[in-house]
C-alpha positions in Angstrom: 101.1 75.7 116.0 99.8 77.3 119.2 96.2 78.6 119.4 94.9 76.6 116.4 91.4 77.3 115.2 90.4 74.0 113.6 87.6 75.7 111.7 89.9 78.4 110.3 91.6 78.4 106.9 95.3 79.2 107.2 97.6 80.8 104.5 101.2 80.3 105.6 103.5 82.8 103.9 107.2 83.5 103.9 110.0 85.3 102.1 113.7 84.4 102.0 116.8 86.2 100.8 120.4 85.3 99.8 122.5 88.3 100.9 124.7 88.2 97.8 125.5 91.0 95.3 122.0 90.9 93.9 120.1 90.1 97.1 118.4 87.1 95.4 115.1 86.4 97.0 112.0 84.1 96.8 108.6 83.7 98.3 106.5 80.7 99.3 103.0 80.1 100.6 100.8 77.1 101.6 97.0 77.2 101.9 95.7 74.8 104.5 92.0 74.1 104.6 90.1 72.9 107.6 90.1 69.1 107.8 86.4 68.7 107.4 86.7 70.2 103.9 88.7 67.2 102.7 90.7 69.5 100.5 94.4 69.1 99.6 96.8 71.9 100.5 97.6 74.5 97.8 101.2 75.6 97.7 103.2 77.9 95.5 106.5 79.7 95.3 108.0 82.4 93.1 111.5 83.9 92.4 114.1 84.9 91.7 113.5 88.5 92.9 116.6 90.7 92.8 117.6 93.9 94.6 114.8 93.8 97.1 114.8 93.5 100.9 113.3 91.0 103.3 110.2 93.0 104.2 109.3 93.4 100.5 109.7 89.7 100.0 107.5 88.9 103.0 104.8 91.3 101.8 104.9 89.8 98.3 104.5 86.4 99.9 101.4 87.4 101.8 99.9 89.0 98.7 100.5 86.0 96.5 99.2 83.7 99.1 95.9 85.6 99.3 95.8 85.9 95.5 96.1 82.1 95.3 93.0 81.7 97.5 91.1 84.3 95.4 91.9 82.2 92.3 90.7 79.1 94.0 87.4 80.7 94.9 86.9 82.2 91.5 87.5 78.8 89.8 84.7 77.3 91.8 86.5 75.6 94.6 84.7 74.0 97.5 82.4 76.2 99.6 84.0 78.0 102.5 80.7 78.0 104.4 82.3 75.9 107.2 85.3 78.1 107.5 85.2 80.4 110.6 87.9 82.9 109.4 90.9 83.2 107.2 94.2 83.5 109.1 97.4 84.6 107.2 100.6 83.5 108.9 103.9 85.5 108.8 107.0 85.0 110.8 107.9 88.7 110.6 106.6 90.3 113.8 106.3 93.7 112.2 103.9 92.5 109.5 101.1 91.3 111.8 97.8 93.2 112.1 98.9 94.7 115.4 101.8 96.4 113.6 102.4 97.5 110.0 99.6 95.6 108.2 96.9 97.0 110.4 94.0 97.8 108.0 92.9 100.9 109.8 96.5 102.3 109.9 96.9 101.5 106.2 93.7 103.3 105.3 94.8 106.4 107.3 98.1 106.3 105.3 96.1 106.1 102.1 94.1 109.3 103.0 97.5 111.0 103.4 98.8 109.6 100.1 101.2 107.1 101.7 102.6 109.3 104.5 102.3 109.2 108.3 101.2 112.0 110.6 104.7 113.5 110.5 104.6 113.8 106.7 107.1 111.0 106.3 106.6 108.6 103.4 105.8 105.0 104.5 108.4 102.4 103.5 107.2 99.8 101.0 103.9 101.7 100.7 103.2 100.3 97.3 103.1 96.7 98.7 101.3 97.6 101.9 98.6 99.3 99.8 98.4 96.4 97.5 98.2 93.9 100.4 95.3 95.9 102.0 93.4 96.0 98.7 94.0 92.2 98.1 92.8 91.4 101.6 89.6 93.5 101.1 88.9 91.6 97.8 89.5 88.2 99.5 87.3 89.0 102.4 84.5 90.1 100.1 84.7 86.9 98.0 85.1 84.5 100.9 82.6 86.4 103.1 85.0 85.9 105.9 87.2 88.0 108.1 90.9 87.9 107.1 93.5 88.4 109.7 97.3 88.5 109.5 99.0 86.9 112.5 102.6 86.4 113.6 104.0 82.9 114.3 107.6 81.8 115.0 109.6 80.6 112.1 109.6 77.0 113.3 105.8 77.1 113.0 106.1 78.2 109.4 108.5 75.6 108.0 106.5 74.6 104.9 106.4 78.2 103.5 110.0 78.8 104.6 111.2 75.8 102.6 109.4 76.9 99.5 110.8 80.4 99.7 114.3 79.1 100.0 113.7 76.9 96.9 112.3 79.9 95.0 115.3 82.2 95.7 117.5 79.7 93.7 115.1 78.8 90.8 113.4 80.7 88.0 114.1 83.8 85.9 115.4 86.8 87.7 112.8 89.5 88.2 112.9 93.2 89.3 109.1 93.1 90.1 109.7 94.2 93.7 113.2 95.7 93.4 114.1 98.8 95.4 114.8 101.2 92.6 117.5 103.8 93.5 118.4 102.1 96.7 122.1 103.0 97.1 124.3 101.6 99.9 127.8 102.6 101.0 130.1 101.5 103.8 129.7 102.6 107.4 132.7 103.9 109.3 131.2 102.8 112.7 128.8 100.3 114.0 126.7 102.3 116.5 123.1 102.1 117.3 120.4 104.6 116.2 120.5 107.9 118.0 117.8 108.8 120.5 116.2 111.6 118.5 114.9 113.5 121.5 118.5 114.2 122.5 119.0 116.3 119.3 118.1 119.9 119.2 116.6 122.2 116.5 119.3 124.6 115.3 122.1 122.2 116.4 124.9 121.7 113.9 126.0 118.0 113.6 128.7 116.3 111.5 127.5 113.2 109.6 128.9 110.6 107.2 126.4 109.6 104.5 126.2 105.8 103.9 122.8 105.0 102.4 120.0 106.5 100.3 116.5 105.1 99.7 114.3 106.9 97.2 110.6 107.0 98.1 107.9 108.7 96.0 108.7 112.4 96.5 111.3 112.1 99.3 114.6 110.5 100.0 115.6 108.7 103.2 119.3 109.5 103.8 121.0 107.3 106.4 124.0 108.9 108.1 126.2 108.4 111.2 127.6 111.0 113.5 131.4 111.4 113.1 132.3 113.4 116.2 131.0 114.6 119.5 129.6 112.5 122.4 127.2 110.6 120.0 130.0 109.7 117.6 129.2 106.4 115.7 125.5 106.6 116.2 123.3 106.6 113.1 120.3 108.6 112.2 117.9 109.2 109.3 117.5 112.5 107.4 114.5 113.1 105.2 115.1 115.4 102.2 113.7 116.2 98.8 115.4 114.9 95.7 117.3 118.2 95.1 118.8 118.3 98.5 119.9 114.6 98.5 122.1 115.3 95.5 124.3 117.4 97.7 124.7 114.6 100.3 126.9 112.1 98.5 127.5 108.7 99.9 131.0 108.2 101.4 131.4 111.9 102.3 131.0 113.8 105.6 129.1 117.1 106.0 128.2 119.6 108.6 124.5 120.1 108.6 122.0 122.1 110.8 118.9 120.5 112.2 115.6 122.2 111.1 113.1 119.7 112.7 113.4 116.7 115.0 110.8 113.9 114.8 110.6 110.6 116.7 112.4 108.6 114.0 114.1 111.1 111.7 115.3 114.7 111.3 114.9 117.4 108.6 117.9 119.7 107.9 118.4 123.2 106.5 119.6 123.5 102.9 122.9 125.1 103.9 125.4 122.3 104.3 129.2 122.2 104.3 131.3 119.3 103.1 134.0 118.3 105.6 137.6 117.7 104.4 138.7 114.0 104.4 
């Protein structure tokens, strides 16, 4: 591993998924103490999680890795006085402290009840919130800074192996399942639209292919079915009432009410297109 701090305690975490009908997944972690502590590694894995996604598995792996160290400390494990810091390793670039797990960003989201500055609900907010609270607890118990850092998968092989074992063993669990996550077939294979090219008041024709229910909103994934942007996909945020009128596998003419950096909001007047 590059940039090794030999006085740091490392928690290597990973999640793994089988992309089958139930999206079976597992998590694994390995706690590696500094050599001068003369302490054996602590490892663990858990599965089989069903109907989840890879980010939720990765978040759960980080949480359980930190919880395992909390348990070690509470049970009277060796003193961590010689440990310089605690570094949690993930091979998901988006889950390092410079990205989605940044504690200051998470605390801002918490002030806004799990929403960003655009009022859009944060994906996997339940696990991001739990991760931040678990990190705070671990830092207080260990009296050490806890950082989450990205490393390439080949530098995280031990946790990866455990997560793959976990996705095949154990009793199926819906602990971190995506409730209400409905997926349909796409007609095209285009990239996401550049949102700034869309205009408020513009009428667009879209095919609905996925819905993800958040706390009070629904993220509706659609793709444009005609015009110069045909085949490109986009995200529409609605309330639960409006999403009922946007059925998967159907196309609609909708009018744009607001355009944001990564999603749009539409007017409630929509028209179903004939097949």
